[in-house]
DOKOL-693140 format. One record per atom (N, C-alpha, C, O, CB): residue number from 0; atom name; residue in three letters; x, y, z. Coordinates in Angstrom, 1 decimal. Atoms other than C-alpha are relative to their C-alpha. Glycine has a CB too. Example, Ala and Ser with C-alpha at 12.3 -4.5 7.8 and 13.67 -1.06 7.14 Angstrom:
<pts>
+-----+------+-----+--------+--------+--------+
:   n : atom : res :      u :      v :      w :
+-----+------+-----+--------+--------+--------+
:   0 :    N : ala :    0.9 :   -1.2 :    0.0 :
:   0 :   CA : ala :   12.3 :   -4.5 :    7.8 :
:   0 :    C : ala :    0.9 :    1.2 :    0.0 :
:   0 :    O : ala :    1.9 :    1.2 :    0.7 :
:   0 :   CB : ala :   -1.0 :    0.0 :    1.2 :
:   1 :    N : ser :   -0.9 :   -1.1 :    0.0 :
:   1 :   CA : ser :   13.7 :   -1.1 :    7.1 :
:   1 :    C : ser :   -0.8 :    1.1 :    0.8 :
:   1 :    O : ser :   -0.3 :    2.2 :    0.9 :
:   1 :   CB : ser :    0.4 :    0.5 :   -1.4 :
+-----+------+-----+--------+--------+--------+
</pts>
This chain:
<pts>
+-----+------+-----+--------+--------+--------+
:   n : atom : res :      u :      v :      w :
+-----+------+-----+--------+--------+--------+
:   0 :    N : met :   -1.7 :    0.1 :   -0.4 :
:   0 :   CA : met :    8.5 :  -28.0 :   18.5 :
:   0 :    C : met :    0.6 :    0.8 :   -0.6 :
:   0 :    O : met :    0.5 :    0.9 :   -1.8 :
:   0 :   CB : met :    0.8 :   -1.2 :   -0.2 :
:   1 :    N : ala :   -1.2 :   -1.2 :    0.7 :
:   1 :   CA : ala :   11.0 :  -25.5 :   17.7 :
:   1 :    C : ala :    1.2 :   -1.3 :   -0.4 :
:   1 :    O : ala :    1.6 :   -2.3 :    0.2 :
:   1 :   CB : ala :    0.8 :    1.5 :    1.7 :
:   2 :    N : leu :   -0.9 :    0.8 :    0.5 :
:   2 :   CA : leu :   13.6 :  -27.2 :   15.5 :
:   2 :    C : leu :    1.6 :    0.3 :    0.4 :
:   2 :    O : leu :    2.0 :    1.4 :    0.6 :
:   2 :   CB : leu :   -0.3 :    0.0 :   -1.5 :
:   3 :    N : thr :   -1.5 :   -0.4 :   -0.1 :
:   3 :   CA : thr :   17.4 :  -27.3 :   16.2 :
:   3 :    C : thr :    1.1 :   -0.1 :   -1.2 :
:   3 :    O : thr :    0.9 :   -0.7 :   -2.3 :
:   3 :   CB : thr :    0.4 :   -0.9 :    1.0 :
:   4 :    N : asn :   -0.9 :    0.3 :    1.3 :
:   4 :   CA : asn :   20.5 :  -27.2 :   13.8 :
:   4 :    C : asn :    0.2 :   -1.4 :   -0.4 :
:   4 :    O : asn :    0.3 :   -1.8 :   -1.6 :
:   4 :   CB : asn :    1.4 :    0.6 :    0.2 :
:   5 :    N : val :   -0.4 :    1.3 :    0.3 :
:   5 :   CA : val :   21.2 :  -30.7 :   14.5 :
:   5 :    C : val :   -1.1 :   -0.7 :   -0.8 :
:   5 :    O : val :   -0.9 :   -1.5 :   -1.7 :
:   5 :   CB : val :    0.2 :   -0.6 :    1.3 :
:   6 :    N : gln :    1.2 :    0.6 :    0.9 :
:   6 :   CA : gln :   17.7 :  -31.5 :   13.3 :
:   6 :    C : gln :    0.0 :    0.2 :   -1.4 :
:   6 :    O : gln :   -0.1 :   -0.7 :   -2.3 :
:   6 :   CB : gln :   -1.1 :    0.5 :    0.4 :
:   7 :    N : val :   -0.3 :   -0.8 :    1.7 :
:   7 :   CA : val :   18.0 :  -29.2 :   10.0 :
:   7 :    C : val :    0.7 :   -1.0 :   -0.5 :
:   7 :    O : val :    0.2 :   -1.8 :   -1.2 :
:   7 :   CB : val :    0.9 :    1.8 :   -0.2 :
:   8 :    N : lys :   -1.2 :    0.8 :    0.9 :
:   8 :   CA : lys :   21.2 :  -31.0 :    9.1 :
:   8 :    C : lys :    0.0 :   -1.2 :   -0.2 :
:   8 :    O : lys :    0.7 :   -1.7 :   -1.1 :
:   8 :   CB : lys :    1.3 :    0.0 :    0.5 :
:   9 :    N : asn :    0.3 :    1.3 :    0.0 :
:   9 :   CA : asn :   19.8 :  -34.6 :    9.9 :
:   9 :    C : asn :   -0.9 :   -0.4 :   -1.0 :
:   9 :    O : asn :   -0.7 :   -1.5 :   -1.5 :
:   9 :   CB : asn :   -0.5 :   -0.4 :    1.0 :
:  10 :    N : leu :    1.0 :    0.2 :    1.1 :
:  10 :   CA : leu :   16.7 :  -34.1 :    7.5 :
:  10 :    C : leu :    0.7 :   -0.6 :   -1.3 :
:  10 :    O : leu :    1.8 :   -0.4 :   -1.8 :
:  10 :   CB : leu :   -0.8 :    1.5 :   -0.3 :
:  11 :    N : arg :   -0.7 :    0.9 :    1.1 :
:  11 :   CA : arg :   17.1 :  -36.5 :    4.6 :
:  11 :    C : arg :   -1.2 :    0.1 :   -0.9 :
:  11 :    O : arg :   -2.4 :   -0.1 :   -0.6 :
:  11 :   CB : arg :    0.4 :   -1.7 :    0.4 :
:  12 :    N : pro :    1.1 :    0.1 :    1.4 :
:  12 :   CA : pro :   15.3 :  -36.3 :    1.2 :
:  12 :    C : pro :   -0.7 :   -1.1 :   -0.2 :
:  12 :    O : pro :   -0.4 :   -2.2 :    0.2 :
:  12 :   CB : pro :    0.6 :    0.2 :   -1.4 :
:  13 :    N : arg :    0.8 :    1.2 :   -0.1 :
:  13 :   CA : arg :   12.6 :  -38.4 :    0.5 :
:  13 :    C : arg :   -0.4 :    0.2 :   -1.7 :
:  13 :    O : arg :    0.1 :    1.1 :   -2.4 :
:  13 :   CB : arg :   -1.6 :    0.1 :    1.4 :
:  14 :    N : thr :    0.6 :    0.2 :    1.3 :
:  14 :   CA : thr :   10.8 :  -39.4 :   -2.9 :
:  14 :    C : thr :   -0.7 :    1.2 :   -0.4 :
:  14 :    O : thr :   -0.6 :    1.6 :   -1.6 :
:  14 :   CB : thr :   -0.9 :   -1.2 :    0.0 :
:  15 :    N : lys :    1.1 :   -1.3 :    0.0 :
:  15 :   CA : lys :    8.3 :  -36.1 :   -2.5 :
:  15 :    C : lys :    0.5 :    0.8 :    0.7 :
:  15 :    O : lys :    1.0 :    0.6 :    1.8 :
:  15 :   CB : lys :   -1.3 :   -0.2 :    0.6 :
:  16 :    N : pro :   -0.3 :   -1.2 :   -1.0 :
:  16 :   CA : pro :    9.1 :  -32.9 :   -1.2 :
:  16 :    C : pro :   -1.1 :    0.2 :    1.5 :
:  16 :    O : pro :   -2.3 :    0.1 :    1.4 :
:  16 :   CB : pro :   -0.4 :    1.6 :   -1.1 :
:  17 :    N : tyr :    0.5 :   -0.1 :   -1.0 :
:  17 :   CA : tyr :    8.0 :  -32.5 :    2.5 :
:  17 :    C : tyr :    0.3 :    1.2 :    0.8 :
:  17 :    O : tyr :    1.1 :    2.0 :    0.3 :
:  17 :   CB : tyr :    0.3 :   -1.1 :    0.6 :
:  18 :    N : lys :   -0.1 :   -1.4 :   -1.0 :
:  18 :   CA : lys :    7.8 :  -29.7 :    5.4 :
:  18 :    C : lys :    0.4 :   -0.4 :    1.2 :
:  18 :    O : lys :   -0.3 :   -1.3 :    1.8 :
:  18 :   CB : lys :   -1.5 :    0.8 :    0.2 :
:  19 :    N : val :    0.2 :   -0.1 :   -1.5 :
:  19 :   CA : val :    9.0 :  -29.6 :    8.6 :
:  19 :    C : val :    0.1 :    1.4 :    0.8 :
:  19 :    O : val :    1.0 :    2.2 :    0.7 :
:  19 :   CB : val :    1.0 :   -0.9 :    0.5 :
:  20 :    N : ser :    0.4 :   -1.2 :   -0.9 :
:  20 :   CA : ser :    7.5 :  -26.9 :   10.9 :
:  20 :    C : ser :    1.1 :    0.3 :    1.1 :
:  20 :    O : ser :    1.6 :   -0.6 :    1.8 :
:  20 :   CB : ser :   -1.4 :   -0.3 :    0.9 :
:  21 :    N : asp :   -0.6 :   -0.5 :   -1.5 :
:  21 :   CA : asp :    9.5 :  -24.8 :   13.5 :
:  21 :    C : asp :   -1.1 :    0.4 :    1.0 :
:  21 :    O : asp :   -1.6 :   -0.3 :    1.8 :
:  21 :   CB : asp :    1.1 :    1.3 :   -0.2 :
:  22 :    N : phe :    1.3 :   -0.7 :   -0.2 :
:  22 :   CA : phe :    6.9 :  -22.5 :   14.6 :
:  22 :    C : phe :   -0.7 :    1.2 :    0.0 :
:  22 :    O : phe :    0.1 :    2.1 :    0.0 :
:  22 :   CB : phe :   -0.1 :   -0.1 :    0.9 :
:  23 :    N : asp :    0.5 :   -1.5 :    0.6 :
:  23 :   CA : asp :    4.8 :  -19.4 :   14.0 :
:  23 :    C : asp :    0.4 :    0.3 :   -1.5 :
:  23 :    O : asp :    0.9 :    1.3 :   -2.1 :
:  23 :   CB : asp :    0.7 :    1.3 :    1.1 :
:  24 :    N : gly :    0.0 :   -0.4 :    1.4 :
:  24 :   CA : gly :    4.8 :  -20.1 :   10.6 :
:  24 :    C : gly :    1.0 :   -0.4 :   -1.0 :
:  24 :    O : gly :    0.9 :   -0.4 :   -2.3 :
:  24 :   CB : gly :    0.0 :    1.1 :   -0.1 :
:  25 :    N : leu :   -1.4 :    0.2 :    0.9 :
:  25 :   CA : leu :    8.4 :  -21.0 :    9.6 :
:  25 :    C : leu :    0.3 :   -1.6 :    0.0 :
:  25 :    O : leu :    0.2 :   -2.4 :    1.0 :
:  25 :   CB : leu :    1.5 :    0.9 :    0.7 :
:  26 :    N : his :    0.0 :    1.5 :    0.1 :
:  26 :   CA : his :    9.0 :  -24.5 :    8.1 :
:  26 :    C : his :    1.4 :    0.1 :   -0.9 :
:  26 :    O : his :    2.0 :    1.1 :   -1.3 :
:  26 :   CB : his :   -1.6 :   -0.7 :   -0.9 :
:  27 :    N : val :   -1.1 :    0.4 :    1.0 :
:  27 :   CA : val :   11.9 :  -26.0 :    6.1 :
:  27 :    C : val :   -0.7 :   -0.9 :   -0.9 :
:  27 :    O : val :   -1.2 :   -2.0 :   -0.4 :
:  27 :   CB : val :    1.4 :   -0.7 :    0.8 :
:  28 :    N : leu :    0.2 :    1.0 :    1.5 :
:  28 :   CA : leu :   10.9 :  -27.7 :    2.5 :
:  28 :    C : leu :    1.1 :   -1.0 :   -0.4 :
:  28 :    O : leu :    1.8 :   -0.7 :   -1.3 :
:  28 :   CB : leu :    0.0 :    0.9 :   -1.4 :
:  29 :    N : ile :   -1.1 :    1.2 :    0.6 :
:  29 :   CA : ile :   13.4 :  -30.9 :    2.0 :
:  29 :    C : ile :   -0.5 :    0.1 :   -1.6 :
:  29 :    O : ile :   -1.7 :    0.2 :   -1.7 :
:  29 :   CB : ile :   -0.3 :   -1.9 :    0.8 :
:  30 :    N : asn :    0.2 :    0.4 :    1.3 :
:  30 :   CA : asn :   13.3 :  -31.3 :   -1.8 :
:  30 :    C : asn :    0.6 :   -1.2 :    0.0 :
:  30 :    O : asn :    1.5 :   -1.6 :    0.7 :
:  30 :   CB : asn :    0.5 :    0.8 :   -0.8 :
:  31 :    N : pro :   -1.0 :    1.1 :    0.6 :
:  31 :   CA : pro :   14.2 :  -34.5 :   -3.4 :
:  31 :    C : pro :    1.5 :    0.0 :   -0.4 :
:  31 :    O : pro :    2.4 :   -0.8 :   -0.3 :
:  31 :   CB : pro :   -0.7 :   -0.4 :   -1.2 :
:  32 :    N : gly :   -1.6 :   -0.2 :    0.3 :
:  32 :   CA : gly :   17.4 :  -33.2 :   -4.6 :
:  32 :    C : gly :    0.9 :    0.3 :    1.0 :
:  32 :    O : gly :    2.0 :    0.6 :    0.8 :
:  32 :   CB : gly :    0.4 :    1.1 :   -1.0 :
:  33 :    N : asp :   -0.7 :   -0.4 :   -1.3 :
:  33 :   CA : asp :   18.4 :  -32.5 :   -1.1 :
:  33 :    C : asp :    0.4 :    1.4 :    0.1 :
:  33 :    O : asp :    1.4 :    1.9 :    0.5 :
:  33 :   CB : asp :    1.2 :   -0.8 :    0.3 :
:  34 :    N : ser :    0.0 :   -1.9 :   -0.4 :
:  34 :   CA : ser :   17.6 :  -28.5 :   -1.2 :
:  34 :    C : ser :   -0.8 :   -0.1 :    1.4 :
:  34 :    O : ser :   -1.7 :   -0.9 :    1.6 :
:  34 :   CB : ser :   -1.1 :    1.3 :   -1.4 :
:  35 :    N : lys :    0.6 :   -0.6 :   -1.3 :
:  35 :   CA : lys :   16.5 :  -27.4 :    2.1 :
:  35 :    C : lys :   -0.4 :    1.6 :   -0.1 :
:  35 :    O : lys :    0.5 :    2.5 :    0.1 :
:  35 :   CB : lys :    1.0 :   -0.2 :    1.2 :
:  36 :    N : leu :    0.5 :   -1.2 :    0.1 :
:  36 :   CA : leu :   14.6 :  -24.3 :    1.7 :
:  36 :    C : leu :   -0.7 :    0.4 :    1.1 :
:  36 :    O : leu :   -1.4 :   -0.5 :    1.6 :
:  36 :   CB : leu :   -0.8 :    0.2 :   -1.0 :
:  37 :    N : trp :    0.6 :   -0.6 :   -1.0 :
:  37 :   CA : trp :   13.3 :  -21.9 :    4.5 :
:  37 :    C : trp :   -1.1 :    0.8 :   -0.4 :
:  37 :    O : trp :   -0.9 :    1.7 :   -1.2 :
:  37 :   CB : trp :    0.9 :    0.7 :    0.7 :
:  38 :    N : arg :    1.2 :   -0.8 :    0.3 :
:  38 :   CA : arg :    9.9 :  -20.6 :    4.1 :
:  38 :    C : arg :   -1.2 :    0.7 :    1.4 :
:  38 :    O : arg :   -1.3 :    0.0 :    2.4 :
:  38 :   CB : arg :   -0.8 :   -1.0 :   -0.9 :
:  39 :    N : phe :    0.9 :   -0.5 :   -0.9 :
:  39 :   CA : phe :    7.2 :  -18.4 :    6.3 :
:  39 :    C : phe :   -1.5 :    0.0 :   -0.6 :
:  39 :    O : phe :   -1.9 :    0.8 :   -1.5 :
:  39 :   CB : phe :    0.5 :    1.4 :    0.3 :
:  40 :    N : lys :    1.6 :   -0.3 :    0.2 :
:  40 :   CA : lys :    3.5 :  -18.9 :    5.9 :
:  40 :    C : lys :   -0.6 :    0.5 :    0.8 :
:  40 :    O : lys :   -0.6 :    0.2 :    2.0 :
:  40 :   CB : lys :   -0.8 :   -1.1 :   -0.2 :
:  41 :    N : tyr :    0.9 :   -0.9 :   -0.6 :
:  41 :   CA : tyr :    1.3 :  -16.3 :    6.8 :
:  41 :    C : tyr :   -1.5 :    0.3 :   -0.6 :
:  41 :    O : tyr :   -1.8 :   -0.1 :   -1.8 :
:  41 :   CB : tyr :    0.8 :    1.1 :    0.1 :
:  42 :    N : arg :    1.1 :   -0.4 :    0.7 :
:  42 :   CA : arg :   -2.2 :  -14.9 :    6.2 :
:  42 :    C : arg :   -0.1 :    1.7 :    0.2 :
:  42 :    O : arg :    0.4 :    2.4 :    1.1 :
:  42 :   CB : arg :   -1.4 :   -0.8 :    0.7 :
:  43 :    N : ile :    0.0 :   -1.6 :    0.2 :
:  43 :   CA : ile :   -2.9 :  -11.2 :    5.2 :
:  43 :    C : ile :   -1.4 :    0.2 :   -1.1 :
:  43 :    O : ile :   -1.6 :   -0.2 :   -2.2 :
:  43 :   CB : ile :    1.6 :    0.6 :   -0.7 :
:  44 :    N : met :    1.2 :   -0.5 :    0.8 :
:  44 :   CA : met :   -6.4 :   -9.8 :    4.4 :
:  44 :    C : met :   -0.9 :   -1.5 :   -0.3 :
:  44 :    O : met :   -1.8 :   -1.5 :   -1.2 :
:  44 :   CB : met :    0.5 :    0.9 :   -1.7 :
:  45 :    N : gly :    0.6 :    1.0 :    0.3 :
:  45 :   CA : gly :   -7.7 :  -13.4 :    4.4 :
:  45 :    C : gly :    0.7 :   -1.0 :   -0.5 :
:  45 :    O : gly :    0.5 :   -2.2 :   -0.1 :
:  45 :   CB : gly :   -0.8 :    0.3 :   -0.7 :
:  46 :    N : lys :   -0.3 :    0.5 :    0.8 :
:  46 :   CA : lys :   -5.6 :  -14.6 :    2.0 :
:  46 :    C : lys :    1.7 :   -0.8 :    0.6 :
:  46 :    O : lys :    2.5 :   -0.2 :    1.3 :
:  46 :   CB : lys :   -0.3 :    1.0 :   -1.0 :
:  47 :    N : glu :   -1.1 :    0.8 :   -0.2 :
:  47 :   CA : glu :   -2.6 :  -17.2 :    2.5 :
:  47 :    C : glu :    1.0 :    0.4 :   -0.7 :
:  47 :    O : glu :    0.8 :    0.6 :   -1.9 :
:  47 :   CB : glu :   -0.2 :   -1.2 :   -0.2 :
:  48 :    N : arg :   -0.9 :   -0.2 :    0.8 :
:  48 :   CA : arg :    0.8 :  -16.4 :    1.6 :
:  48 :    C : arg :    1.0 :   -0.5 :    0.4 :
:  48 :    O : arg :    1.0 :   -1.3 :    1.4 :
:  48 :   CB : arg :    0.2 :    1.1 :   -0.2 :
:  49 :    N : leu :   -1.4 :    1.1 :   -0.4 :
:  49 :   CA : leu :    4.2 :  -17.8 :    1.6 :
:  49 :    C : leu :    1.1 :    0.8 :   -0.5 :
:  49 :    O : leu :    1.3 :    1.1 :   -1.7 :
:  49 :   CB : leu :    0.0 :   -1.7 :   -0.8 :
:  50 :    N : leu :   -1.0 :   -0.5 :    0.3 :
:  50 :   CA : leu :    7.5 :  -16.0 :    2.2 :
:  50 :    C : leu :    1.2 :   -0.7 :   -0.1 :
:  50 :    O : leu :    1.7 :   -1.0 :    0.9 :
:  50 :   CB : leu :    0.1 :    0.8 :    0.5 :
:  51 :    N : ser :   -1.4 :    0.7 :   -0.2 :
:  51 :   CA : ser :   10.8 :  -17.7 :    0.8 :
:  51 :    C : ser :    1.1 :    0.8 :    0.4 :
:  51 :    O : ser :    1.4 :    1.8 :   -0.2 :
:  51 :   CB : ser :    0.5 :   -0.5 :   -1.2 :
:  52 :    N : ile :   -0.9 :   -0.2 :   -0.6 :
:  52 :   CA : ile :   13.4 :  -17.1 :    3.0 :
:  52 :    C : ile :    1.7 :   -0.1 :   -0.4 :
:  52 :    O : ile :    2.6 :    0.7 :   -0.1 :
:  52 :   CB : ile :   -0.4 :   -0.8 :    0.9 :
:  53 :    N : gly :   -1.1 :    0.7 :    0.5 :
:  53 :   CA : gly :   16.4 :  -18.9 :    1.4 :
:  53 :    C : gly :    0.4 :   -1.4 :    0.2 :
:  53 :    O : gly :   -0.5 :   -2.0 :    0.7 :
:  53 :   CB : gly :    0.9 :    0.6 :    0.5 :
:  54 :    N : ala :   -0.5 :    1.1 :   -0.2 :
:  54 :   CA : ala :   18.4 :  -22.2 :    1.4 :
:  54 :    C : ala :    0.9 :   -0.4 :    1.3 :
:  54 :    O : ala :    1.8 :    0.3 :    1.6 :
:  54 :   CB : ala :    0.5 :   -0.1 :   -1.1 :
:  55 :    N : trp :   -1.0 :    0.6 :   -0.9 :
:  55 :   CA : trp :   20.1 :  -24.0 :    4.1 :
:  55 :    C : trp :    0.9 :   -0.7 :   -0.4 :
:  55 :    O : trp :    0.6 :   -1.7 :   -1.1 :
:  55 :   CB : trp :   -0.4 :   -0.6 :    0.8 :
:  56 :    N : pro :   -0.6 :   -0.4 :   -1.2 :
:  56 :   CA : pro :   23.1 :  -24.0 :    5.1 :
:  56 :    C : pro :    0.3 :    1.8 :   -0.4 :
:  56 :    O : pro :    1.0 :    2.3 :    0.4 :
:  56 :   CB : pro :    1.4 :   -1.0 :    0.5 :
:  57 :    N : glu :   -0.6 :   -1.3 :    0.4 :
:  57 :   CA : glu :   23.6 :  -20.2 :    3.3 :
:  57 :    C : glu :   -1.1 :    0.7 :    1.3 :
:  57 :    O : glu :   -0.6 :    1.5 :    2.1 :
:  57 :   CB : glu :   -0.3 :    0.5 :   -1.9 :
:  58 :    N : val :    0.8 :   -0.4 :   -1.0 :
:  58 :   CA : val :   20.6 :  -19.4 :    5.7 :
:  58 :    C : val :   -0.4 :   -0.6 :    1.5 :
:  58 :    O : val :   -1.3 :   -1.4 :    1.7 :
:  58 :   CB : val :   -1.0 :    0.1 :   -0.7 :
:  59 :    N : ser :    0.4 :    0.9 :   -1.2 :
:  59 :   CA : ser :   20.6 :  -20.6 :    9.2 :
:  59 :    C : ser :   -1.3 :    0.0 :    0.8 :
:  59 :    O : ser :   -2.0 :    1.0 :    0.6 :
:  59 :   CB : ser :    0.9 :    0.3 :    1.0 :
:  60 :    N : leu :    1.0 :   -0.1 :   -0.7 :
:  60 :   CA : leu :   18.0 :  -21.5 :   11.5 :
:  60 :    C : leu :   -0.2 :    1.3 :    0.7 :
:  60 :    O : leu :   -1.4 :    1.7 :    0.7 :
:  60 :   CB : leu :    0.0 :   -0.9 :    0.8 :
:  61 :    N : leu :    0.2 :   -1.4 :   -0.7 :
:  61 :   CA : leu :   18.9 :  -18.1 :   13.5 :
:  61 :    C : leu :   -0.6 :    1.0 :   -0.7 :
:  61 :    O : leu :   -1.5 :    1.7 :   -0.3 :
:  61 :   CB : leu :    1.1 :    0.6 :    0.4 :
:  62 :    N : gln :    0.8 :   -1.1 :    0.7 :
:  62 :   CA : gln :   18.6 :  -16.0 :   10.4 :
:  62 :    C : gln :   -1.1 :    0.1 :   -0.5 :
:  62 :    O : gln :   -1.6 :    1.2 :   -0.8 :
:  62 :   CB : gln :    0.5 :    0.2 :   -0.8 :
:  63 :    N : ala :    1.3 :    0.0 :    0.5 :
:  63 :   CA : ala :   15.4 :  -17.5 :    9.2 :
:  63 :    C : ala :   -0.9 :    0.3 :    1.2 :
:  63 :    O : ala :   -1.9 :    0.9 :    1.0 :
:  63 :   CB : ala :   -0.3 :   -1.4 :   -0.6 :
:  64 :    N : gly :    0.7 :   -1.0 :   -0.9 :
:  64 :   CA : gly :   14.2 :  -16.6 :   12.9 :
:  64 :    C : gly :   -0.3 :    1.4 :   -0.3 :
:  64 :    O : gly :   -1.3 :    2.0 :   -0.4 :
:  64 :   CB : gly :    0.7 :   -0.1 :    1.0 :
:  65 :    N : thr :    0.1 :   -1.6 :    0.3 :
:  65 :   CA : thr :   15.0 :  -13.3 :   12.4 :
:  65 :    C : thr :   -0.9 :    0.6 :   -0.7 :
:  65 :    O : thr :   -1.5 :    1.6 :   -0.3 :
:  65 :   CB : thr :    0.9 :    0.5 :   -0.4 :
:  66 :    N : val :    0.4 :   -0.6 :    1.5 :
:  66 :   CA : val :   13.5 :  -12.9 :    8.8 :
:  66 :    C : val :   -1.7 :   -0.2 :    0.5 :
:  66 :    O : val :   -2.7 :    0.4 :    0.0 :
:  66 :   CB : val :    0.8 :   -1.2 :   -1.8 :
:  67 :    N : arg :    1.3 :    0.3 :    0.0 :
:  67 :   CA : arg :   10.3 :  -14.6 :   10.5 :
:  67 :    C : arg :   -0.5 :    1.1 :    0.9 :
:  67 :    O : arg :   -1.6 :    1.7 :    0.5 :
:  67 :   CB : arg :   -0.2 :   -1.4 :    0.5 :
:  68 :    N : glu :    0.1 :   -0.8 :   -0.9 :
:  68 :   CA : glu :   10.2 :  -12.2 :   13.5 :
:  68 :    C : glu :   -0.1 :    1.6 :   -0.8 :
:  68 :    O : glu :   -0.9 :    2.5 :   -0.4 :
:  68 :   CB : glu :    1.3 :   -0.2 :    1.1 :
:  69 :    N : asp :   -0.1 :   -1.5 :    1.0 :
:  69 :   CA : asp :   10.7 :   -9.0 :   10.9 :
:  69 :    C : asp :   -1.4 :   -0.2 :   -0.6 :
:  69 :    O : asp :   -2.3 :    0.7 :   -0.7 :
:  69 :   CB : asp :    1.3 :    0.0 :   -1.4 :
:  70 :    N : ala :    1.3 :    0.2 :    1.2 :
:  70 :   CA : ala :    8.0 :  -10.7 :    8.8 :
:  70 :    C : ala :   -1.5 :    0.4 :    0.8 :
:  70 :    O : ala :   -2.5 :    1.0 :    0.3 :
:  70 :   CB : ala :    0.0 :   -1.9 :   -0.7 :
:  71 :    N : arg :    1.2 :    0.0 :   -0.9 :
:  71 :   CA : arg :    5.5 :  -10.9 :   12.0 :
:  71 :    C : arg :   -0.3 :    1.5 :    0.1 :
:  71 :    O : arg :   -1.4 :    2.0 :   -0.3 :
:  71 :   CB : arg :    0.4 :   -0.7 :    1.6 :
:  72 :    N : ala :    0.1 :   -1.4 :   -0.2 :
:  72 :   CA : ala :    6.3 :   -7.2 :   12.9 :
:  72 :    C : ala :   -1.0 :    0.8 :   -1.0 :
:  72 :    O : ala :   -2.0 :    1.5 :   -0.7 :
:  72 :   CB : ala :    1.4 :    0.5 :   -0.1 :
:  73 :    N : lys :    0.5 :   -0.6 :    1.2 :
:  73 :   CA : lys :    5.5 :   -6.1 :    9.5 :
:  73 :    C : lys :   -1.6 :   -0.2 :   -0.2 :
:  73 :    O : lys :   -2.3 :    0.7 :   -0.5 :
:  73 :   CB : lys :    0.8 :   -0.5 :   -1.2 :
:  74 :    N : leu :    1.2 :    0.2 :    0.0 :
:  74 :   CA : leu :    2.2 :   -8.0 :    9.6 :
:  74 :    C : leu :   -0.7 :    0.6 :    0.9 :
:  74 :    O : leu :   -1.8 :    0.8 :    0.5 :
:  74 :   CB : leu :   -0.1 :   -0.9 :    0.1 :
:  75 :    N : ala :    1.1 :   -0.5 :   -1.2 :
:  75 :   CA : ala :    0.9 :   -6.6 :   12.9 :
:  75 :    C : ala :   -0.1 :    1.5 :   -0.5 :
:  75 :    O : ala :   -1.1 :    2.2 :   -0.3 :
:  75 :   CB : ala :    0.7 :   -0.1 :    1.9 :
:  76 :    N : leu :    0.5 :   -1.7 :    0.4 :
:  76 :   CA : leu :    1.2 :   -2.9 :   11.4 :
:  76 :    C : leu :   -0.6 :   -0.4 :   -1.3 :
:  76 :    O : leu :   -0.5 :    0.6 :   -2.0 :
:  76 :   CB : leu :    1.4 :    1.2 :   -0.3 :
:  77 :    N : gly :    1.0 :    0.4 :    1.2 :
:  77 :   CA : gly :   -0.9 :   -4.5 :    8.4 :
:  77 :    C : gly :    0.7 :    0.4 :   -1.1 :
:  77 :    O : gly :    0.3 :    1.2 :   -1.8 :
:  77 :   CB : gly :   -1.3 :    0.7 :    0.0 :
:  78 :    N : val :   -0.7 :   -0.2 :    1.1 :
:  78 :   CA : val :    2.0 :   -4.7 :    5.8 :
:  78 :    C : val :    0.3 :   -0.9 :   -0.1 :
:  78 :    O : val :    0.8 :   -1.5 :    0.8 :
:  78 :   CB : val :    0.8 :    0.6 :   -0.2 :
:  79 :    N : asp :   -0.1 :    1.3 :    0.7 :
:  79 :   CA : asp :    2.3 :   -7.5 :    3.5 :
:  79 :    C : asp :    1.8 :    0.0 :    0.0 :
:  79 :    O : asp :    2.5 :    0.8 :   -0.6 :
:  79 :   CB : asp :   -0.9 :    0.0 :   -1.7 :
:  80 :    N : pro :   -1.6 :    0.4 :    0.1 :
:  80 :   CA : pro :    6.1 :   -8.9 :    4.0 :
:  80 :    C : pro :    0.3 :   -0.2 :   -1.5 :
:  80 :    O : pro :    1.2 :    0.4 :   -2.1 :
:  80 :   CB : pro :    0.3 :   -1.4 :    1.0 :
:  81 :    N : ser :   -0.3 :    0.2 :    1.5 :
:  81 :   CA : ser :    6.2 :  -10.1 :    0.4 :
:  81 :    C : ser :    0.0 :    1.5 :   -0.9 :
:  81 :    O : ser :    1.0 :    1.8 :   -1.6 :
:  81 :   CB : ser :   -1.2 :   -1.0 :   -0.5 :
:  82 :    N : gly :    0.0 :   -1.3 :    0.7 :
:  82 :   CA : gly :    5.3 :   -6.9 :   -1.1 :
:  82 :    C : gly :    0.8 :    0.8 :    0.4 :
:  82 :    O : gly :    1.3 :    1.5 :   -0.4 :
:  82 :   CB : gly :   -1.0 :    0.7 :   -0.1 :
:  83 :    N : tyr :   -0.9 :   -0.9 :   -0.3 :
:  83 :   CA : tyr :    7.6 :   -5.1 :    1.1 :
:  83 :    C : tyr :    1.6 :    0.1 :   -0.4 :
:  83 :    O : tyr :    2.4 :    1.0 :   -0.6 :
:  83 :   CB : tyr :   -0.2 :   -0.2 :    1.3 :
:  84 :    N : arg :   -1.3 :   -0.1 :    0.9 :
:  84 :   CA : arg :   10.5 :   -6.5 :   -0.5 :
:  84 :    C : arg :    0.2 :    0.2 :   -0.9 :
:  84 :    O : arg :    1.4 :    0.1 :   -1.2 :
:  84 :   CB : arg :    0.5 :   -0.7 :   -0.1 :
+-----+------+-----+--------+--------+--------+
</pts>
């Protein structure tokens, strides 16, 4: 299920960190201190990697989606997006 800006805005912190997924590996991590962080999870050469994109609202849902698509394009070429940065 795709996230919307309203859904991200309404996410509330809990006692432990939790994730809410968008799709294609993009998710937002909600920490107990009320920070919301965009992350992109992917696999390259059989290893799971995590690309940190930024904090919401400084990085919007649209911007996070654009970074995800750029990272997926690099993965298609066999380039590690984390190493590329």
